[in-house]
Biopython code that builds the backbone (N, CA, C, O; Angstrom):
import numpy as np
from Bio.PDB.StructureBuilder import StructureBuilder

atoms = [
    (1, "MET", "N", (-38.950, 29.833, -43.041)),
    (1, "MET", "CA", (-38.287, 28.417, -43.654)),
    (1, "MET", "C", (-37.089, 29.112, -43.807)),
    (1, "MET", "O", (-37.279, 30.253, -44.230)),
    (2, "ALA", "N", (-35.383, 28.691, -43.521)),
    (2, "ALA", "CA", (-34.914, 29.231, -43.684)),
    (2, "ALA", "C", (-34.056, 28.656, -45.094)),
    (2, "ALA", "O", (-34.260, 27.584, -45.663)),
    (3, "GLU", "N", (-32.983, 29.769, -45.484)),
    (3, "GLU", "CA", (-32.424, 29.545, -46.699)),
    (3, "GLU", "C", (-31.516, 28.358, -47.091)),
    (3, "GLU", "O", (-30.349, 28.691, -46.884)),
    (4, "VAL", "N", (-31.573, 27.514, -47.418)),
    (4, "VAL", "CA", (-30.624, 26.956, -47.718)),
    (4, "VAL", "C", (-29.829, 26.549, -48.786)),
    (4, "VAL", "O", (-30.357, 26.151, -49.824)),
    (5, "VAL", "N", (-28.122, 26.624, -48.596)),
    (5, "VAL", "CA", (-27.632, 26.199, -49.704)),
    (5, "VAL", "C", (-26.730, 25.064, -49.617)),
    (5, "VAL", "O", (-26.146, 24.856, -48.554)),
    (6, "ILE", "N", (-26.455, 23.888, -51.174)),
    (6, "ILE", "CA", (-25.643, 23.299, -50.313)),
    (6, "ILE", "C", (-24.558, 23.275, -51.409)),
    (6, "ILE", "O", (-25.060, 22.624, -52.326)),
    (7, "TYR", "N", (-22.882, 23.801, -51.892)),
    (7, "TYR", "CA", (-22.119, 23.786, -52.254)),
    (7, "TYR", "C", (-22.033, 22.292, -52.698)),
    (7, "TYR", "O", (-22.347, 21.670, -51.683)),
    (8, "ARG", "N", (-21.762, 21.369, -53.724)),
    (8, "ARG", "CA", (-21.305, 19.857, -53.837)),
    (8, "ARG", "C", (-20.509, 20.002, -54.846)),
    (8, "ARG", "O", (-20.033, 21.028, -55.331)),
    (9, "THR", "N", (-20.392, 18.935, -55.128)),
    (9, "THR", "CA", (-19.957, 17.985, -56.528)),
    (9, "THR", "C", (-21.086, 17.091, -56.814)),
    (9, "THR", "O", (-22.168, 16.889, -56.264)),
    (10, "GLU", "N", (-20.244, 16.422, -58.279)),
    (10, "GLU", "CA", (-21.024, 15.695, -58.887)),
    (10, "GLU", "C", (-21.384, 14.552, -58.034)),
    (10, "GLU", "O", (-22.431, 14.422, -57.399)),
    (11, "PHE", "N", (-20.159, 13.550, -58.109)),
    (11, "PHE", "CA", (-19.790, 12.380, -57.459)),
    (11, "PHE", "C", (-19.574, 12.624, -56.029)),
    (11, "PHE", "O", (-18.509, 13.196, -55.795)),
    (12, "CYS", "N", (-20.196, 12.384, -55.154)),
    (12, "CYS", "CA", (-19.772, 12.977, -53.971)),
    (12, "CYS", "C", (-20.856, 12.188, -53.013)),
    (12, "CYS", "O", (-21.937, 12.753, -52.847)),
    (13, "GLY", "N", (-20.677, 11.168, -52.499)),
    (13, "GLY", "CA", (-21.288, 10.268, -51.635)),
    (13, "GLY", "C", (-21.989, 11.243, -49.978)),
    (13, "GLY", "O", (-23.111, 11.107, -49.491)),
    (14, "TYR", "N", (-20.681, 12.300, -49.399)),
    (14, "TYR", "CA", (-21.340, 12.971, -48.358)),
    (14, "TYR", "C", (-22.810, 14.432, -48.681)),
    (14, "TYR", "O", (-23.675, 15.034, -48.044)),
    (15, "CYS", "N", (-22.103, 14.328, -50.438)),
    (15, "CYS", "CA", (-22.797, 15.516, -50.704)),
    (15, "CYS", "C", (-24.772, 14.853, -50.936)),
    (15, "CYS", "O", (-25.823, 15.348, -50.530)),
    (16, "PHE", "N", (-24.496, 13.605, -51.741)),
    (16, "PHE", "CA", (-26.287, 12.840, -51.458)),
    (16, "PHE", "C", (-26.225, 12.684, -50.231)),
    (16, "PHE", "O", (-26.825, 13.757, -50.291)),
    (17, "ARG", "N", (-26.100, 12.415, -49.025)),
    (17, "ARG", "CA", (-26.284, 11.836, -47.390)),
    (17, "ARG", "C", (-26.598, 13.586, -46.883)),
    (17, "ARG", "O", (-27.505, 13.892, -46.109)),
    (18, "ALA", "N", (-25.840, 14.367, -47.380)),
    (18, "ALA", "CA", (-26.496, 15.817, -46.881)),
    (18, "ALA", "C", (-27.774, 16.039, -47.563)),
    (18, "ALA", "O", (-28.783, 16.301, -46.908)),
    (19, "LYS", "N", (-27.796, 15.917, -49.312)),
    (19, "LYS", "CA", (-28.974, 16.263, -49.602)),
    (19, "LYS", "C", (-30.144, 15.239, -49.079)),
    (19, "LYS", "O", (-31.301, 15.657, -49.103)),
    (20, "HIS", "N", (-29.963, 14.328, -48.757)),
    (20, "HIS", "CA", (-30.966, 13.292, -47.957)),
    (20, "HIS", "C", (-31.542, 13.814, -47.281)),
    (20, "HIS", "O", (-32.660, 14.174, -47.650)),
    (21, "LEU", "N", (-31.037, 14.160, -45.807)),
    (21, "LEU", "CA", (-30.967, 14.747, -44.634)),
    (21, "LEU", "C", (-31.982, 15.963, -45.129)),
    (21, "LEU", "O", (-33.121, 16.168, -44.709)),
    (22, "LEU", "N", (-31.622, 16.334, -45.628)),
    (22, "LEU", "CA", (-32.052, 18.118, -45.706)),
    (22, "LEU", "C", (-34.287, 17.490, -46.649)),
    (22, "LEU", "O", (-35.325, 18.122, -46.451)),
    (23, "GLU", "N", (-34.201, 16.697, -47.175)),
    (23, "GLU", "CA", (-35.141, 16.227, -47.980)),
    (23, "GLU", "C", (-35.700, 16.015, -47.189)),
    (23, "GLU", "O", (-36.529, 16.788, -46.708)),
    (24, "SER", "N", (-35.368, 14.558, -46.654)),
    (24, "SER", "CA", (-35.975, 13.762, -45.245)),
    (24, "SER", "C", (-37.286, 14.691, -44.433)),
    (24, "SER", "O", (-38.393, 14.290, -44.074)),
    (25, "LYS", "N", (-36.493, 16.441, -44.288)),
    (25, "LYS", "CA", (-37.157, 17.138, -43.659)),
    (25, "LYS", "C", (-37.684, 17.989, -43.934)),
    (25, "LYS", "O", (-37.675, 18.961, -43.179)),
    (26, "GLY", "N", (-38.266, 18.010, -44.937)),
    (26, "GLY", "CA", (-38.803, 18.320, -46.257)),
    (26, "GLY", "C", (-38.446, 20.138, -46.139)),
    (26, "GLY", "O", (-39.318, 21.006, -46.107)),
    (27, "VAL", "N", (-37.197, 20.337, -46.098)),
    (27, "VAL", "CA", (-36.255, 21.583, -46.483)),
    (27, "VAL", "C", (-35.841, 21.682, -47.838)),
    (27, "VAL", "O", (-35.037, 20.991, -48.464)),
    (28, "PRO", "N", (-36.713, 22.926, -48.282)),
    (28, "PRO", "CA", (-36.196, 23.683, -49.704)),
    (28, "PRO", "C", (-34.797, 23.905, -50.035)),
    (28, "PRO", "O", (-34.420, 25.013, -49.654)),
    (29, "PHE", "N", (-33.869, 23.185, -50.644)),
    (29, "PHE", "CA", (-32.273, 24.126, -51.019)),
    (29, "PHE", "C", (-31.871, 24.227, -52.303)),
    (29, "PHE", "O", (-32.453, 23.721, -53.263)),
    (30, "THR", "N", (-30.849, 24.898, -52.338)),
    (30, "THR", "CA", (-30.601, 25.572, -53.643)),
    (30, "THR", "C", (-29.257, 24.910, -53.832)),
    (30, "THR", "O", (-28.438, 25.191, -52.957)),
    (31, "GLU", "N", (-28.815, 24.014, -54.876)),
    (31, "GLU", "CA", (-27.397, 23.372, -55.134)),
    (31, "GLU", "C", (-26.671, 24.113, -55.585)),
    (31, "GLU", "O", (-27.019, 25.265, -55.842)),
    (32, "ILE", "N", (-25.218, 23.571, -55.852)),
    (32, "ILE", "CA", (-24.405, 25.177, -56.408)),
    (32, "ILE", "C", (-23.343, 23.679, -56.733)),
    (32, "ILE", "O", (-22.912, 22.865, -55.916)),
    (33, "ASP", "N", (-23.190, 23.725, -57.981)),
    (33, "ASP", "CA", (-22.037, 22.260, -58.137)),
    (33, "ASP", "C", (-20.972, 22.881, -58.450)),
    (33, "ASP", "O", (-21.023, 23.584, -59.459)),
    (34, "VAL", "N", (-19.676, 22.804, -57.665)),
    (34, "VAL", "CA", (-18.715, 23.527, -57.949)),
    (34, "VAL", "C", (-17.200, 22.429, -58.653)),
    (34, "VAL", "O", (-15.982, 22.556, -58.529)),
    (35, "SER", "N", (-17.968, 21.518, -59.297)),
    (35, "SER", "CA", (-17.038, 20.575, -59.281)),
    (35, "SER", "C", (-15.655, 21.453, -60.802)),
    (35, "SER", "O", (-14.437, 21.595, -60.911)),
    (36, "ASP", "N", (-16.767, 21.751, -61.532)),
    (36, "ASP", "CA", (-15.474, 22.664, -62.429)),
    (36, "ASP", "C", (-15.587, 24.200, -62.595)),
    (36, "ASP", "O", (-15.704, 24.903, -63.598)),
    (37, "ASP", "N", (-15.513, 24.478, -61.297)),
    (37, "ASP", "CA", (-15.052, 26.342, -61.083)),
    (37, "ASP", "C", (-14.162, 26.123, -59.868)),
    (37, "ASP", "O", (-14.357, 25.502, -58.823)),
    (38, "PRO", "N", (-13.132, 26.817, -60.320)),
    (38, "PRO", "CA", (-11.666, 26.745, -59.609)),
    (38, "PRO", "C", (-12.330, 28.091, -58.501)),
    (38, "PRO", "O", (-12.486, 28.074, -57.280)),
    (39, "GLY", "N", (-12.487, 28.702, -59.065)),
    (39, "GLY", "CA", (-13.126, 30.107, -58.541)),
    (39, "GLY", "C", (-13.818, 30.137, -57.399)),
    (39, "GLY", "O", (-13.672, 30.967, -56.502)),
    (40, "LYS", "N", (-14.835, 28.928, -57.429)),
    (40, "LYS", "CA", (-15.834, 29.265, -56.206)),
    (40, "LYS", "C", (-15.207, 28.055, -55.486)),
    (40, "LYS", "O", (-15.188, 28.272, -54.274)),
    (41, "ARG", "N", (-14.662, 26.791, -55.829)),
    (41, "ARG", "CA", (-14.203, 26.218, -54.940)),
    (41, "ARG", "C", (-12.457, 27.266, -54.280)),
    (41, "ARG", "O", (-11.770, 26.858, -53.343)),
    (42, "LYS", "N", (-12.245, 28.174, -54.843)),
    (42, "LYS", "CA", (-11.664, 28.692, -53.958)),
    (42, "LYS", "C", (-11.874, 29.756, -52.617)),
    (42, "LYS", "O", (-11.313, 30.102, -51.578)),
    (43, "TRP", "N", (-13.381, 30.063, -53.617)),
    (43, "TRP", "CA", (-13.610, 30.922, -52.619)),
    (43, "TRP", "C", (-14.437, 30.279, -51.323)),
    (43, "TRP", "O", (-14.541, 30.813, -50.218)),
    (44, "LEU", "N", (-14.994, 29.011, -51.728)),
    (44, "LEU", "CA", (-15.762, 28.188, -50.498)),
    (44, "LEU", "C", (-14.709, 28.033, -49.969)),
    (44, "LEU", "O", (-14.990, 28.587, -48.907)),
    (45, "GLN", "N", (-13.747, 27.733, -49.856)),
    (45, "GLN", "CA", (-12.018, 27.406, -49.184)),
    (45, "GLN", "C", (-11.768, 28.395, -48.155)),
    (45, "GLN", "O", (-11.838, 28.131, -46.955)),
    (46, "ASP", "N", (-11.443, 29.658, -48.676)),
    (46, "ASP", "CA", (-12.102, 30.798, -48.339)),
    (46, "ASP", "C", (-12.873, 31.232, -46.661)),
    (46, "ASP", "O", (-12.462, 31.568, -45.550)),
    (47, "VAL", "N", (-13.909, 31.028, -47.183)),
    (47, "VAL", "CA", (-14.987, 30.977, -46.503)),
    (47, "VAL", "C", (-15.324, 30.160, -45.374)),
    (47, "VAL", "O", (-15.906, 30.642, -44.403)),
    (48, "THR", "N", (-14.929, 28.717, -45.455)),
    (48, "THR", "CA", (-15.449, 27.922, -44.581)),
    (48, "THR", "C", (-14.256, 27.060, -44.105)),
    (48, "THR", "O", (-14.320, 26.006, -43.471)),
    (49, "ARG", "N", (-12.766, 27.946, -44.685)),
    (49, "ARG", "CA", (-11.182, 26.979, -44.071)),
    (49, "ARG", "C", (-11.852, 25.521, -44.030)),
    (49, "ARG", "O", (-11.774, 24.708, -43.110)),
    (50, "GLN", "N", (-12.369, 25.420, -44.961)),
    (50, "GLN", "CA", (-12.692, 23.361, -45.172)),
    (50, "GLN", "C", (-12.258, 23.412, -46.740)),
    (50, "GLN", "O", (-12.444, 24.490, -47.304)),
    (51, "ARG", "N", (-11.618, 22.195, -47.602)),
    (51, "ARG", "CA", (-11.309, 22.263, -48.536)),
    (51, "ARG", "C", (-12.209, 20.622, -48.650)),
    (51, "ARG", "O", (-11.514, 19.672, -49.011)),
    (52, "THR", "N", (-13.310, 20.423, -48.423)),
    (52, "THR", "CA", (-14.280, 19.097, -48.787)),
    (52, "THR", "C", (-15.604, 19.619, -49.110)),
    (52, "THR", "O", (-16.184, 20.482, -48.450)),
    (53, "VAL", "N", (-16.082, 19.006, -50.241)),
    (53, "VAL", "CA", (-17.875, 19.161, -49.981)),
    (53, "VAL", "C", (-18.596, 18.103, -49.591)),
    (53, "VAL", "O", (-17.951, 17.069, -49.768)),
    (54, "PRO", "N", (-19.774, 17.899, -49.087)),
    (54, "PRO", "CA", (-20.611, 19.262, -49.429)),
    (54, "PRO", "C", (-19.760, 20.554, -48.285)),
    (54, "PRO", "O", (-18.731, 20.383, -47.631)),
    (55, "GLN", "N", (-20.387, 21.462, -48.345)),
    (55, "GLN", "CA", (-20.675, 22.824, -47.787)),
    (55, "GLN", "C", (-21.756, 23.401, -47.765)),
    (55, "GLN", "O", (-22.191, 24.085, -48.691)),
    (56, "VAL", "N", (-22.401, 23.158, -46.539)),
    (56, "VAL", "CA", (-23.958, 23.550, -46.518)),
    (56, "VAL", "C", (-23.717, 25.092, -45.833)),
    (56, "VAL", "O", (-22.831, 25.471, -45.067)),
    (57, "PHE", "N", (-24.854, 25.814, -46.414)),
    (57, "PHE", "CA", (-24.818, 27.377, -45.766)),
    (57, "PHE", "C", (-26.271, 26.966, -44.958)),
    (57, "PHE", "O", (-26.990, 26.061, -45.379)),
    (58, "ILE", "N", (-26.586, 27.737, -43.777)),
    (58, "ILE", "CA", (-28.043, 28.117, -44.032)),
    (58, "ILE", "C", (-28.085, 29.608, -43.205)),
    (58, "ILE", "O", (-27.676, 30.029, -42.123)),
    (59, "ASN", "N", (-28.805, 30.131, -44.340)),
    (59, "ASN", "CA", (-29.247, 32.054, -43.909)),
    (59, "ASN", "C", (-27.920, 32.196, -43.862)),
    (59, "ASN", "O", (-27.250, 32.185, -42.829)),
    (60, "GLY", "N", (-27.418, 32.364, -45.237)),
    (60, "GLY", "CA", (-25.643, 32.550, -45.567)),
    (60, "GLY", "C", (-24.444, 31.896, -44.538)),
    (60, "GLY", "O", (-23.221, 31.967, -44.657)),
    (61, "ARG", "N", (-25.236, 31.256, -43.518)),
    (61, "ARG", "CA", (-24.006, 31.206, -42.557)),
    (61, "ARG", "C", (-23.392, 29.465, -42.439)),
    (61, "ARG", "O", (-24.018, 28.511, -41.977)),
    (62, "PRO", "N", (-22.074, 29.461, -42.981)),
    (62, "PRO", "CA", (-21.690, 27.795, -42.959)),
    (62, "PRO", "C", (-21.401, 27.253, -41.793)),
    (62, "PRO", "O", (-20.615, 27.621, -40.920)),
    (63, "VAL", "N", (-22.321, 26.072, -41.876)),
    (63, "VAL", "CA", (-22.425, 25.230, -40.578)),
    (63, "VAL", "C", (-22.042, 24.052, -40.972)),
    (63, "VAL", "O", (-22.298, 23.083, -40.257)),
    (64, "GLY", "N", (-21.215, 23.861, -42.429)),
    (64, "GLY", "CA", (-20.162, 22.486, -42.412)),
    (64, "GLY", "C", (-20.452, 21.505, -43.566)),
    (64, "GLY", "O", (-20.994, 21.837, -44.620)),
    (65, "GLY", "N", (-20.054, 20.321, -43.273)),
    (65, "GLY", "CA", (-20.315, 19.228, -44.015)),
    (65, "GLY", "C", (-21.380, 18.334, -44.007)),
    (65, "GLY", "O", (-22.474, 18.791, -43.679)),
    (66, "PHE", "N", (-21.281, 16.965, -44.346)),
    (66, "PHE", "CA", (-22.523, 16.272, -43.853)),
    (66, "PHE", "C", (-22.594, 15.740, -42.951)),
    (66, "PHE", "O", (-23.701, 15.240, -42.754)),
    (67, "ASP", "N", (-21.333, 15.469, -41.678)),
    (67, "ASP", "CA", (-20.925, 15.177, -40.229)),
    (67, "ASP", "C", (-21.603, 16.429, -39.425)),
    (67, "ASP", "O", (-22.722, 16.406, -38.912)),
    (68, "ASP", "N", (-20.811, 17.381, -39.426)),
    (68, "ASP", "CA", (-21.630, 18.384, -39.200)),
    (68, "ASP", "C", (-23.410, 18.779, -39.142)),
    (68, "ASP", "O", (-24.050, 19.319, -38.240)),
    (69, "LEU", "N", (-23.826, 18.303, -40.390)),
    (69, "LEU", "CA", (-25.395, 18.337, -40.283)),
    (69, "LEU", "C", (-26.290, 17.301, -39.535)),
    (69, "LEU", "O", (-27.311, 17.360, -38.850)),
    (70, "ALA", "N", (-25.538, 16.432, -39.929)),
    (70, "ALA", "CA", (-25.680, 15.150, -39.264)),
    (70, "ALA", "C", (-25.783, 15.776, -37.338)),
    (70, "ALA", "O", (-26.825, 15.826, -36.684)),
    (71, "ARG", "N", (-24.646, 16.093, -36.934)),
    (71, "ARG", "CA", (-24.476, 16.323, -35.895)),
    (71, "ARG", "C", (-25.587, 17.573, -34.937)),
    (71, "ARG", "O", (-25.934, 17.609, -33.757)),
    (72, "LEU", "N", (-25.829, 18.338, -35.945)),
    (72, "LEU", "CA", (-26.582, 19.364, -35.259)),
    (72, "LEU", "C", (-28.433, 18.676, -35.476)),
    (72, "LEU", "O", (-29.425, 18.996, -34.820)),
    (73, "ASN", "N", (-28.308, 17.530, -36.801)),
    (73, "ASN", "CA", (-29.883, 17.128, -36.286)),
    (73, "ASN", "C", (-29.999, 15.913, -34.849)),
    (73, "ASN", "O", (-31.002, 15.692, -34.171)),
    (74, "ARG", "N", (-28.634, 15.286, -34.713)),
    (74, "ARG", "CA", (-29.028, 14.546, -33.522)),
    (74, "ARG", "C", (-29.132, 15.635, -32.373)),
    (74, "ARG", "O", (-29.864, 15.122, -31.527)),
    (75, "SER", "N", (-28.728, 16.958, -31.922)),
    (75, "SER", "CA", (-28.850, 17.385, -31.155)),
    (75, "SER", "C", (-30.258, 18.333, -31.333)),
    (75, "SER", "O", (-30.709, 18.892, -30.334)),
    (76, "GLY", "N", (-30.744, 18.443, -32.290)),
    (76, "GLY", "CA", (-32.272, 19.570, -32.417)),
    (76, "GLY", "C", (-31.860, 20.809, -32.339)),
    (76, "GLY", "O", (-32.681, 21.654, -31.984)),
    (77, "GLU", "N", (-30.251, 21.280, -32.709)),
    (77, "GLU", "CA", (-29.836, 22.517, -33.578)),
    (77, "GLU", "C", (-31.109, 22.848, -35.083)),
    (77, "GLU", "O", (-31.943, 23.654, -35.494)),
    (78, "LEU", "N", (-30.459, 21.585, -35.386)),
    (78, "LEU", "CA", (-30.671, 21.627, -37.167)),
    (78, "LEU", "C", (-32.203, 22.235, -37.345)),
    (78, "LEU", "O", (-32.372, 22.881, -38.379)),
    (79, "ASP", "N", (-32.927, 22.149, -36.778)),
    (79, "ASP", "CA", (-34.601, 22.027, -36.909)),
    (79, "ASP", "C", (-34.307, 23.842, -36.502)),
    (79, "ASP", "O", (-34.594, 24.644, -37.391)),
    (80, "ARG", "N", (-33.789, 24.344, -35.268)),
    (80, "ARG", "CA", (-33.897, 25.412, -34.905)),
    (80, "ARG", "C", (-33.359, 26.619, -36.120)),
    (80, "ARG", "O", (-33.757, 27.739, -36.439)),
    (81, "LEU", "N", (-32.354, 25.803, -36.530)),
    (81, "LEU", "CA", (-31.120, 26.478, -37.340)),
    (81, "LEU", "C", (-32.683, 26.449, -38.678)),
    (81, "LEU", "O", (-33.219, 27.526, -38.939)),
    (82, "LEU", "N", (-33.065, 25.477, -39.181)),
    (82, "LEU", "CA", (-34.231, 25.485, -40.028)),
    (82, "LEU", "C", (-35.208, 26.480, -39.652)),
    (82, "LEU", "O", (-34.862, 27.498, -40.251)),
    (83, "ALA", "N", (-36.160, 26.704, -39.032)),
    (83, "ALA", "CA", (-37.137, 27.647, -38.298)),
    (83, "ALA", "C", (-36.794, 28.774, -39.008)),
    (83, "ALA", "O", (-37.637, 29.295, -39.738)),
    (84, "ASP", "N", (-35.143, 29.456, -38.858)),
    (84, "ASP", "CA", (-34.799, 30.910, -38.543)),
    (84, "ASP", "C", (-35.683, 31.482, -39.848)),
    (84, "ASP", "O", (-35.862, 30.656, -40.743)),
    (85, "SER", "N", (-35.962, 32.134, -39.942)),
    (85, "SER", "CA", (-36.287, 33.278, -41.364)),
    (85, "SER", "C", (-35.202, 33.730, -41.175)),
    (85, "SER", "O", (-34.630, 33.893, -40.097)),
    (86, "VAL", "N", (-34.538, 34.162, -43.130)),
    (86, "VAL", "CA", (-33.517, 34.838, -43.749)),
    (86, "VAL", "C", (-33.493, 36.352, -42.823)),
    (86, "VAL", "O", (-32.680, 37.233, -43.101)),
]
sb = StructureBuilder()
sb.init_structure("model")
sb.init_model(0)
sb.init_chain("A")
sb.init_seg("    ")
for serial, (resi, resn, name, xyz) in enumerate(atoms, 1):
    if name == "N":
        sb.init_residue(resn, " ", resi, " ")
    sb.init_atom(name, np.array(xyz, "f"), 0.0, 1.0, " ", f" {name:<3s}", serial, name[0])
structure = sb.get_structure()
């Protein structure tokens, strides 16, 4: 199973939706709250080129936010990414 990390903030509807999608697939994931961590937010923006959360990483690779995760799920690509081991 893949290693999944979600960078999120506390009161974020899209973060909740991303977590729910992964939970519905039975995928274990690590959550990192960046609400009060400007350094981590800056790092996240530098790595992903995005200013929004959630930002989901699968096996260390940024795959985007909830919309990107949902698109990967619809295409079947998410299952393939999640099946890959680290």
